[in-house]
Structure formats: structure tokens, C-alpha cells
DRENTORKOL-3810 file (N, C-alpha, C; in nm, 4 decimals):
REM DRENTORKOL-3810
@n.u->-0.3958; n.v->-2.7035; n.w->6.1651; ca.u->-0.4444; ca.v->-2.6289; ca.w->6.2631; c.u->-0.4977; c.v->-2.5056; c.w->6.2351
@n.u->-0.6190; n.v->-2.4723; n.w->6.2872; ca.u->-0.6944; ca.v->-2.3565; ca.w->6.2509; c.u->-0.6674; c.v->-2.2389; c.w->6.3186
@n.u->-0.5999; n.v->-2.1451; n.w->6.2544; ca.u->-0.5508; ca.v->-2.0200; ca.w->6.3524; c.u->-0.6402; c.v->-1.8949; c.w->6.3236
@n.u->-0.7450; n.v->-1.9231; n.w->6.2760; ca.u->-0.8271; ca.v->-1.8045; ca.w->6.2364; c.u->-0.8763; c.v->-1.7418; c.w->6.3692
@n.u->-0.9309; n.v->-1.7826; n.w->6.4398; ca.u->-0.9807; ca.v->-1.7406; ca.w->6.5753; c.u->-0.8703; c.v->-1.6470; c.w->6.6416
@n.u->-0.7410; n.v->-1.7036; n.w->6.6692; ca.u->-0.6340; ca.v->-1.6406; ca.w->6.7005; c.u->-0.5924; c.v->-1.5337; c.w->6.6325
@n.u->-0.6036; n.v->-1.5464; n.w->6.5022; ca.u->-0.5583; ca.v->-1.4031; ca.w->6.4072; c.u->-0.6719; c.v->-1.3044; c.w->6.4140
@n.u->-0.7867; n.v->-1.3334; n.w->6.4243; ca.u->-0.8732; ca.v->-1.2460; ca.w->6.4202; c.u->-0.8832; c.v->-1.1659; c.w->6.5804
@n.u->-0.8349; n.v->-1.2445; n.w->6.6709; ca.u->-0.8309; ca.v->-1.1696; ca.w->6.8100; c.u->-0.7047; c.v->-1.0806; c.w->6.7836
@n.u->-0.5917; n.v->-1.1325; n.w->6.7492; ca.u->-0.4721; ca.v->-1.0544; ca.w->6.7155; c.u->-0.5008; c.v->-0.9245; c.w->6.6421
@n.u->-0.5659; n.v->-0.9468; n.w->6.5322; ca.u->-0.6029; ca.v->-0.8346; ca.w->6.4269; c.u->-0.6549; c.v->-0.7269; c.w->6.5017
@n.u->-0.7665; n.v->-0.7647; n.w->6.5848; ca.u->-0.8590; ca.v->-0.6666; ca.w->6.6557; c.u->-0.7738; c.v->-0.5983; c.w->6.7565
@n.u->-0.6742; n.v->-0.6683; n.w->6.8156; ca.u->-0.5866; ca.v->-0.6034; ca.w->6.9052; c.u->-0.4871; c.v->-0.4937; c.w->6.8287
@n.u->-0.4450; n.v->-0.5533; n.w->6.7232; ca.u->-0.3602; ca.v->-0.4596; ca.w->6.6450; c.u->-0.4342; c.v->-0.3065; c.w->6.5971
@n.u->-0.5645; n.v->-0.3622; n.w->6.5525; ca.u->-0.6533; ca.v->-0.2517; ca.w->6.4896; c.u->-0.6365; c.v->-0.1229; c.w->6.6411
@n.u->-0.6779; n.v->-0.1818; n.w->6.7523; ca.u->-0.6820; ca.v->-0.0527; ca.w->6.8603; c.u->-0.5738; c.v->-0.0144; c.w->6.8877
@n.u->-0.4539; n.v->-0.0773; n.w->6.8727; ca.u->-0.3301; ca.v->-0.0303; ca.w->6.8881; c.u->-0.2794; c.v->0.0932; c.w->6.7822
@n.u->-0.3174; n.v->0.0309; n.w->6.6514; ca.u->-0.3267; ca.v->0.1454; ca.w->6.5485; c.u->-0.3802; c.v->0.2938; c.w->6.5531
@n.u->-0.5238; n.v->0.2725; n.w->6.6172; ca.u->-0.5812; ca.v->0.3643; ca.w->6.6522; c.u->-0.5177; c.v->0.4646; c.w->6.7509
@n.u->-0.4878; n.v->0.4128; n.w->6.8517; ca.u->-0.4181; ca.v->0.4819; ca.w->6.9680; c.u->-0.2973; c.v->0.5525; c.w->6.9292
@n.u->-0.2083; n.v->0.4622; n.w->6.8543; ca.u->-0.0803; ca.v->0.5362; ca.w->6.7855; c.u->-0.1019; c.v->0.6391; c.w->6.6878
@n.u->-0.1946; n.v->0.6282; n.w->6.6008; ca.u->-0.2276; ca.v->0.7047; ca.w->6.5093; c.u->-0.2800; c.v->0.8351; c.w->6.5658
@n.u->-0.3604; n.v->0.8351; n.w->6.6794; ca.u->-0.3914; ca.v->0.9687; ca.w->6.7571; c.u->-0.2912; c.v->1.0164; c.w->6.8173
@n.u->-0.1555; n.v->0.9652; n.w->6.8492; ca.u->-0.0369; ca.v->1.0367; ca.w->6.9209; c.u->0.0283; c.v->1.0878; c.w->6.8001
@n.u->0.0366; n.v->1.0356; n.w->6.7026; ca.u->0.1286; ca.v->1.0647; ca.w->6.5684; c.u->0.0439; c.v->1.1874; c.w->6.5142
@n.u->-0.0656; n.v->1.1880; n.w->6.5256; ca.u->-0.1522; ca.v->1.3025; ca.w->6.4615; c.u->-0.1143; c.v->1.4296; c.w->6.5496
@n.u->-0.1072; n.v->1.4124; n.w->6.6942; ca.u->-0.0647; ca.v->1.5411; ca.w->6.7548; c.u->0.0629; c.v->1.5833; c.w->6.7425
@n.u->0.1691; n.v->1.4867; n.w->6.7225; ca.u->0.3004; ca.v->1.5207; ca.w->6.7234; c.u->0.2927; c.v->1.5905; c.w->6.5769
@n.u->0.2409; n.v->1.5385; n.w->6.4715; ca.u->0.2582; ca.v->1.5888; ca.w->6.3358; c.u->0.2116; c.v->1.7073; c.w->6.3366
@n.u->0.1073; n.v->1.7510; n.w->6.4036; ca.u->0.0405; ca.v->1.8839; ca.w->6.4213; c.u->0.1436; c.v->2.0099; c.w->6.4864
@n.u->0.2002; n.v->1.9433; n.w->6.5814; ca.u->0.3016; ca.v->2.0339; ca.w->6.6302; c.u->0.4036; c.v->2.0571; c.w->6.5699
@n.u->0.4617; n.v->1.9757; n.w->6.4874; ca.u->0.5706; ca.v->2.0040; ca.w->6.3790; c.u->0.5155; c.v->2.0796; c.w->6.2631
@n.u->0.4047; n.v->2.0741; n.w->6.2505; ca.u->0.3731; ca.v->2.1531; ca.w->6.1293; c.u->0.3572; c.v->2.2969; c.w->6.1818
@n.u->0.3054; n.v->2.3207; n.w->6.2869; ca.u->0.3069; ca.v->2.4335; ca.w->6.3436; c.u->0.4378; c.v->2.5356; c.w->6.3660
@n.u->0.5135; n.v->2.4339; n.w->6.4086; ca.u->0.6637; ca.v->2.4961; ca.w->6.4377; c.u->0.7150; c.v->2.5393; c.w->6.2943
@n.u->0.6796; n.v->2.4508; n.w->6.1900; ca.u->0.7453; ca.v->2.4708; ca.w->6.0673; c.u->0.6736; c.v->2.6181; c.w->6.0064
@n.u->0.5745; n.v->2.6184; n.w->6.0273; ca.u->0.4772; ca.v->2.7544; ca.w->6.0055; c.u->0.5074; c.v->2.8636; c.w->6.0678
@n.u->0.5677; n.v->2.8605; n.w->6.1812; ca.u->0.6231; ca.v->2.9852; ca.w->6.2736; c.u->0.7826; c.v->3.0088; c.w->6.2336
@n.u->0.8405; n.v->2.9192; n.w->6.1651; ca.u->1.0008; ca.v->2.9188; ca.w->6.1321; c.u->1.0197; c.v->3.0008; c.w->6.0539
@n.u->1.1083; n.v->3.1179; n.w->6.0881; ca.u->1.1721; ca.v->3.2024; ca.w->5.9867; c.u->1.2678; c.v->3.1499; c.w->5.8820
@n.u->1.3576; n.v->3.0722; n.w->5.9378; ca.u->1.4617; ca.v->3.0145; ca.w->5.8447; c.u->1.4118; c.v->2.9114; c.w->5.7438
@n.u->1.4170; n.v->2.9280; n.w->5.6048; ca.u->1.4015; ca.v->2.8568; ca.w->5.5062; c.u->1.4557; c.v->2.7202; c.w->5.5100
@n.u->1.5584; n.v->2.7051; n.w->5.5501; ca.u->1.6323; ca.v->2.5763; ca.w->5.5344; c.u->1.5786; c.v->2.4889; c.w->5.6584
@n.u->1.5452; n.v->2.5477; n.w->5.7653; ca.u->1.5144; ca.v->2.4724; ca.w->5.8846; c.u->1.3476; c.v->2.4406; c.w->5.8574
@n.u->1.2875; n.v->2.5326; n.w->5.7912; ca.u->1.1395; ca.v->2.4758; ca.w->5.7233; c.u->1.1420; c.v->2.3519; c.w->5.6343
@n.u->1.2356; n.v->2.3731; n.w->5.5798; ca.u->1.2602; ca.v->2.2171; ca.w->5.4934; c.u->1.3074; c.v->2.1079; c.w->5.5524
@n.u->1.3730; n.v->2.1325; n.w->5.6712; ca.u->1.4110; ca.v->2.0186; ca.w->5.7638; c.u->1.2622; c.v->1.9843; c.w->5.8101
@n.u->1.1667; n.v->2.0872; n.w->5.8607; ca.u->1.0667; ca.v->2.0544; ca.w->5.9371; c.u->0.9702; c.v->1.9563; c.w->5.8479
@n.u->0.9640; n.v->2.0270; n.w->5.7063; ca.u->0.8762; ca.v->1.9485; ca.w->5.6111; c.u->0.9058; c.v->1.8290; c.w->5.5991
@n.u->1.0614; n.v->1.7772; n.w->5.6028; ca.u->1.0921; ca.v->1.6290; ca.w->5.5857; c.u->1.0407; c.v->1.5711; c.w->5.6917
@n.u->1.0601; n.v->1.6218; n.w->5.8003; ca.u->0.9839; ca.v->1.5316; ca.w->5.9075; c.u->0.8330; c.v->1.5225; c.w->5.8963
@n.u->0.7680; n.v->1.6305; n.w->5.8573; ca.u->0.6163; ca.v->1.6045; ca.w->5.8332; c.u->0.6035; c.v->1.5046; c.w->5.7247
@n.u->0.6732; n.v->1.4944; n.w->5.6168; ca.u->0.6731; ca.v->1.3783; ca.w->5.5134; c.u->0.6912; c.v->1.2405; c.w->5.5821
@n.u->0.7741; n.v->1.2342; n.w->5.6486; ca.u->0.8199; ca.v->1.1233; ca.w->5.7281; c.u->0.6702; c.v->1.0697; c.w->5.8190
@n.u->0.5988; n.v->1.1709; n.w->5.8883; ca.u->0.4917; ca.v->1.1346; ca.w->5.9527; c.u->0.3824; c.v->1.0757; c.w->5.8612
@n.u->0.3808; n.v->1.1501; n.w->5.7370; ca.u->0.2556; ca.v->1.0938; ca.w->5.6598; c.u->0.3207; c.v->0.9638; c.w->5.5836
@n.u->0.4127; n.v->0.9091; n.w->5.5599; ca.u->0.4620; ca.v->0.7966; ca.w->5.5208; c.u->0.4265; c.v->0.7022; c.w->5.6369
@n.u->0.4496; n.v->0.7310; n.w->5.7815; ca.u->0.4153; ca.v->0.6222; ca.w->5.8690; c.u->0.2777; c.v->0.6178; c.w->5.8806
@n.u->0.2124; n.v->0.7190; n.w->5.8726; ca.u->0.0541; ca.v->0.6920; ca.w->5.8742; c.u->0.0188; c.v->0.6187; c.w->5.7563
@n.u->0.0658; n.v->0.6226; n.w->5.6282; ca.u->0.0237; ca.v->0.5805; ca.w->5.5140; c.u->0.0505; c.v->0.4145; c.w->5.5174
@n.u->0.1433; n.v->0.4041; n.w->5.5954; ca.u->0.1964; ca.v->0.2271; ca.w->5.6119; c.u->0.0997; c.v->0.1979; c.w->5.7032
@n.u->0.0556; n.v->0.2674; n.w->5.8010; ca.u->-0.0259; ca.v->0.2229; ca.w->5.9166; c.u->-0.1933; c.v->0.1931; c.w->5.8465
@n.u->-0.2120; n.v->0.2701; n.w->5.7471; ca.u->-0.3268; ca.v->0.2576; ca.w->5.6829; c.u->-0.3210; c.v->0.1283; c.w->5.6050
@n.u->-0.2277; n.v->0.1176; n.w->5.5448; ca.u->-0.2228; ca.v->-0.0022; ca.w->5.4781; c.u->-0.2113; c.v->-0.1382; c.w->5.5571
@n.u->-0.1670; n.v->-0.1423; n.w->5.6716; ca.u->-0.1697; ca.v->-0.2412; ca.w->5.7651; c.u->-0.3103; c.v->-0.2582; c.w->5.7859
@n.u->-0.3730; n.v->-0.1497; n.w->5.8283; ca.u->-0.5230; ca.v->-0.1728; ca.w->5.8711; c.u->-0.6107; c.v->-0.2241; c.w->5.7409
@n.u->-0.5917; n.v->-0.2016; n.w->5.6452; ca.u->-0.6666; ca.v->-0.2403; ca.w->5.5415; c.u->-0.6371; c.v->-0.4026; c.w->5.5274
@n.u->-0.4933; n.v->-0.4583; n.w->5.5186; ca.u->-0.4725; ca.v->-0.5773; ca.w->5.5385; c.u->-0.5198; c.v->-0.6371; c.w->5.6494
@n.u->-0.5578; n.v->-0.6065; n.w->5.7715; ca.u->-0.6012; ca.v->-0.6632; ca.w->5.8670; c.u->-0.7549; c.v->-0.6933; c.w->5.8555
@n.u->-0.8012; n.v->-0.5893; n.w->5.7823; ca.u->-0.9506; ca.v->-0.6053; ca.w->5.7485; c.u->-0.9970; c.v->-0.7031; c.w->5.6426
@n.u->-0.8801; n.v->-0.7302; n.w->5.5402; ca.u->-0.8986; ca.v->-0.8322; ca.w->5.4463; c.u->-0.8546; c.v->-0.9771; c.w->5.5222
@n.u->-0.7891; n.v->-0.9686; n.w->5.6367; ca.u->-0.7635; ca.v->-1.1113; ca.w->5.7084; c.u->-0.9105; c.v->-1.1388; c.w->5.7550
@n.u->-0.9633; n.v->-1.0355; n.w->5.8201; ca.u->-1.1213; ca.v->-1.0607; ca.w->5.8677; c.u->-1.1916; c.v->-1.1312; c.w->5.7739
@n.u->-1.1939; n.v->-1.0730; n.w->5.6343; ca.u->-1.2917; ca.v->-1.0941; ca.w->5.5478; c.u->-1.2700; c.v->-1.2433; c.w->5.5124
@n.u->-1.1211; n.v->-1.2546; n.w->5.4910; ca.u->-1.0756; ca.v->-1.4007; ca.w->5.4480; c.u->-1.1084; c.v->-1.5067; c.w->5.5546
@n.u->-1.0914; n.v->-1.4753; n.w->5.6883; ca.u->-1.1213; ca.v->-1.5820; ca.w->5.7785; c.u->-1.2717; c.v->-1.6240; c.w->5.7789
@n.u->-1.3531; n.v->-1.5151; n.w->5.7378; ca.u->-1.5085; ca.v->-1.5648; ca.w->5.7595; c.u->-1.5413; c.v->-1.6215; c.w->5.6147
@n.u->-1.4790; n.v->-1.6007; n.w->5.5219; ca.u->-1.5068; ca.v->-1.6811; ca.w->5.3834; c.u->-1.4355; c.v->-1.8204; c.w->5.3832
@n.u->-1.3314; n.v->-1.8503; n.w->5.4668; ca.u->-1.2504; ca.v->-1.9443; ca.w->5.4722; c.u->-1.1579; c.v->-1.9694; c.w->5.3624
@n.u->-1.1127; n.v->-1.8503; n.w->5.3076; ca.u->-1.0106; ca.v->-1.8522; ca.w->5.2112; c.u->-0.9322; c.v->-1.7112; c.w->5.2040
@n.u->-0.8118; n.v->-1.7211; n.w->5.1895; ca.u->-0.7476; ca.v->-1.6206; ca.w->5.1814; c.u->-0.7232; c.v->-1.5559; c.w->5.0231
@n.u->-0.7609; n.v->-1.4096; n.w->5.0409; ca.u->-0.7706; ca.v->-1.3209; ca.w->4.9259; c.u->-0.6168; c.v->-1.2710; c.w->4.8857
END
């Protein structure tokens, strides 16, 4: 069974969702960062910085997923999996 077309359609759908989600996450990240910069307590600044790091890790993972989806598209066009 050749699932290339289904995989391509699904990957395009996922990429759209990644962009939407990424935009929302960026807004939340900016708000957390702004709060950290305004915070007086060093201990709470550290907690907010850890949350910022969590956002970074999520976005990094999303970028890896997007890259793998792009490789899937390339592989489907070449007829091989890389």
C-alpha cells in the first residue's frame, strides 16, 4: 500500500498547526519574559527563567518536527526514505 499521498497531506496539515501553535507560544513566551524583567525577587526571576527555558525546548522540538516533515516530503518525491 502506497501511503505517500496521505502522508504528504497529513504533513502539510501538521505544518500549518505548528505555525499556529508556534505563534501562540511566542506570545506567551514574550509575556513570561516581560514578567521576569519586571520582577524584583531574584528567586522568582529564576522560576520565570526556567519557564522561558521550557518554552525554548518546546519550540526547539517543534522545529525538529518541522524539519523531519520536510524530509518526509523530499523522501516521498524521490520515492525513498532518508
